[in-house]
N, C-alpha and C positions, 0 to 999 in steps of 0.2 A: 504494500500499500504506500503511495506517494502521498504525503501529508502537505496540503496546501491550504491557503487562506478559505475558509469556508467548508472545509472537509467535515465529513461525518464519519465516525468510526463505529461501526457495530459490533459489539462484544460477541454476539452470537456467530458473527463470521469470521472474526480475527481471532477469537479467544481471549482470556482476560490478562494474560501474561504477554506485555508489549515493552519496546523501548522505541526510542526515537533517535534516529542516527542522522547526522549532517555530513554531507559529502563537500569537503572545503580543503583548500590548500591554505592551512593556517598553522599556527603554533598553539593555538587553544581556541576553545568554543565554550560559551558560557549558555545556560539554560534557565530561565525563570519562568516557571508555571503559575500563572495567576496572581502574579505580583509577589510571589514568594521569594525567599532566599534563593540566589543563584547557585546552581552548581555548575563547576568548571572542569573540562575534560582537557587534558593537555597531551593526550596520545591517540593516536589513530587506532581503531575508528572512533571517531568523536560521537559519544551517545550520552543522553540524558541520564539514563540509569547507570552508565559505566558498563565496563565489561573487564573480563579476566582473560587475557591472550585471545581477544575476539569472540569469546563465548559472552553473548550478551546478558547482562543482569536484568531482571524482570522489573516492569512498572507496570502496577494495576491501577488503571485510570478509574476515577469514579464518574458515572453517569451525570451528564449535565453539559453546560458550555463552559469552555477553556480558552485561556488566552497563554500563548507562549511566546516569550521574548528570547530570540537567539541572537548572540552577537558572536562575530568572528573576529579572532585578535590576531595580530603578527607582532614578532618583536623588533623594534626599530631603536637603534642606539641605545640599547639597554633597558628600554621601556615599552611597555605595551601600549599598542594602538588598535582602536576599532577599525578593522578593514571593512566590515559590512555588517549591518543590523536588520532584523526582520521580527515583524510581530505577526504571528498566525493565530487567527480565531478558529476554533473547531468544537465540533459536539461529539459526546460520547452517548451513544444509546445501548439498550440491551441487545 
């Protein structure tokens, strides 16, 4: 499933154990779901719930509407710089 703005995720179709991956050329990617604390992934593959050697950790979304802020970072002159930022609105249904 490719997640884009306005997407709907049906848990009956996808199952309840998910993760969100970002394909980007970057040194780090941050994920903030519904305005909560950001999680930052600094290793490929960049994923919201993380992974162990490419085996994705599980994320179980709640039913309802969600907002996900994704920021892609690059390291420039010893400091982090936002390369790209995106906010996705999506819904989760049974």
